[in-house]
N, C-alpha and C positions, 0 to 999 in steps of 0.2 A: 920709482916705477921706472923699469928698463924696457917694457914693452905694453903697447896698448892691444889688446885681441879685440878687431871688431869684426862682427857679425853682419853682412850686407845680404839684403834678402830679395833686391833686385838690380839690372844692371845700371841705372839711374840713381838709386839713392846710396851713393858713397859717403864716405867719411869727411868730405870735404874740407872745410877748416879744422876740424877736430885733426886731422893728419899734420897740418900745417902748426899746429900748436903744441900737439905731441913732440913734432922735430924741433920745434924751437926749445924745448924743456930737454933736450939731449936724447930722447927717447926713440923706439922705432914703432911704427904702426905696421902690424901683421894683419890684413884685411883677408878674411875667410867669405869666399862666397859661396855661402852656404846652400844658395838656390841650386848651383850646380853642382854640388855634392862636396866641397870643401870640408874637412874634418872638424868637428865639434869636439874639443877637449873634453877629457872628463872631470877634469879639474884645473884650476891656473897654479901657477908658483907664485910665492909670495910677493915677488917683484913686478907682477903683472896686473894689468887692469882689464876689466870687460866694457867694452861698448856696443851697445846693441842697438842697432837702427831700425829705420821703420818700414813699411811694406804693406800691400794692399791686402794680404792674408789677416786673419784676427787671431788671436788668442785661441778660441773655440775651435779653429782648424787643427789643433795639436792632435796626432794621431790619424790624419786625413794620408791618404796615399799622394795628394799634391803637394803637400808640405812637410815630409816627413822630418824635416830637420828640427820643427818647432819643437816636439818631444824632448829632443835632447838638450836644446836651449834651455827648457824650464826646468830639465834635470840639473844642468849645469849651475842655474840661476838659484834653485833651493839649495845648493850646496853653499854659494857663495854667501846668500843671505844667512845662512846659518852662521857662519865665520866672519860674518861683516866684512869681507871682503870688497873692495872697490868696484863700483860697476856705474856706469851711465847708460839709463836707457832713454830712447829718443821715440815720440811716438808709439807704434807697435812695441819698442824696445820697453818704453814705460809701463805698457800694458803687460808686457811679459815679466816684467820685475814686479809689479804688483802682485799679479796671479801668484808668483813664486814666493810669494810674502804671504800669502793666504787670503788675498783681497779678491773680491768678483771683478770680472770685467764684462761689458755688458754692451748694448747700442745705448748712444747717447740721445736723449728724447728730451720733448719740451712742452707743455702743454698748449695744445690748440685752443682758438677761441670757444670751441664749443665744450672745452672741458677734456677732451681725450687728448692721451700721450701718442705725440707724433715724431718720427725720426727727426733728428737735428745734426746736420753736416754741419762741420766748421772746415770753410774750404777758402783759403786765400789770407789776405793780408788783416790783423786786426790787432788789438792792444789788449795783453793781460795786466790784471791788477796783481802786484808781488805783495806777499804778507811777509813782512817781516824786515823790510828795508830799514838798513840803520842798525841792524843788531846780526842778522842771518849772515855768516860768514859767504854762504854762495852767491848772496845777492849782494855783496859789496860793491860800491860803484855804480849801481842801478839806480833809477828812478821808482817810483811808485806804481807808474804804468808805463809800458815800454811796446815798443810794435815787434809781432814775430808772425810768423807764416803759421798758418793751421791748414791742415789735410787729413783730416780723420771724421768717421763716422761712428766709432767707439769710444768708450770712456771706463773708468775704473774707478772703485771705491778705494778710498784711503786705506793703506795697509794699517794692521794696529802697531801703534808705536810710533807712525809716521809723522813727521812734521809737514804741516800743509803751507805750501809756498806760492801758489798762485792760483788765480781763477778768472772766468771771463763769465759774461750774463747768460751765456748758453750753456758751458761746460764748467762745473764749479771746480773740479780738480785737475788743474793744468800743470801742477808740479808738486813734487815732495820730496823731503830728504827723510832716509831711512838710515839709523845710526849716523855715524860719521861721515861714511865714504860712500854711500849708495843715493843715487839720485835718478828720480824719473822725469822728464819733459814730455809732455803731450804734444806742445808745441816745436815747430822745427828753427833752429837757429844755426845748424850746419851748413845751411846754403850758400853759394854764391850767387849773383845774379844772373850767370850763364845758366846754373842748374835749374834756377825757377822756371825762367823762359823755355827749359827742356821738357820741366814736368808739366808746364801749362799746355805744350804741343802733344806730350805722350800722351796725356791723360786728360785730353780736352772734354771727351764723353762725360767724365766724372765732373768736373768742373762744372759743365752746363747743368747735370741733374741737380747739383747743388745749389747754383746762382742763376740758373737762367742763361739763354743764350749770349749774352753780354759779358757773362761770368769769365771767359780767358782773357779776354780785352781788357778787364777792369784789372784782374790780377797785375797783369803787364803794364797797366799805367801805374797800380798801386806801389808796383817794384822800383819806378822812376821817382816815386814821390818819397817813399820810406827808406829804400836801401841803404842808402848814404850814413842815416843814422843806424840803423839796425847793424848794419856791419861791426860799428865800434861796439854797439851794446852784445852783440853774439859773442865777440871775440872776449868780452870780459867776463862775461856768463861762463862760456867754457872753459875760460882761464882760471875763473874761479875754482871750476870743479879740479882742474889739475892740479890747483895748487893746494887742495884740500887733503888730494893722493898721494901727493909727492912722498 
């Protein structure tokens, strides 16, 4: 790996710790701000990896005039899936990777008490249950349950042939590995504490819609409680991915 090409979809959703860990391995991080028109390559070189970050838009927005970059990203991801090139997708990026591999992306839902299907947003701190700890290389050094940050309303079906790696009670498909070098993570593990606080401030209306009026304060309090452990776990998880694709 000489370069990580990073697709960034909003000003506040940058690569964070990914850039630091890529640099620690002697590689460069080429961030493409696709939301303001930076180029999406047609394909990648053999010594490049692709990192696709999150964003408030969805896979079903591909083709819309508001988000013209999504169609190009899907086209590139289909090429990379076909030749098993290294990809890391986070949140929206995981959904785009799943879609490029032929899986359905849809709103996340749960059954209400009356038996109807209701939208289910996961926003804020929570734990994921990892599947395969002890033998899955991506999960080396992790426990069976670890803290992460959620910030999503959509989910994806597992692509054909993918290995299921993580779940929550609200959203079954939280992580997958496709082949040896393509990974989708529905949750966020790229952020530092300052970025989490920035998200809470800038996206407070979304947080309140998901978690009620006290939602922003709860996420900030939970950051104080959980971040010290999460910082080490998230470094290990992303580092494991980078080790797989070296």
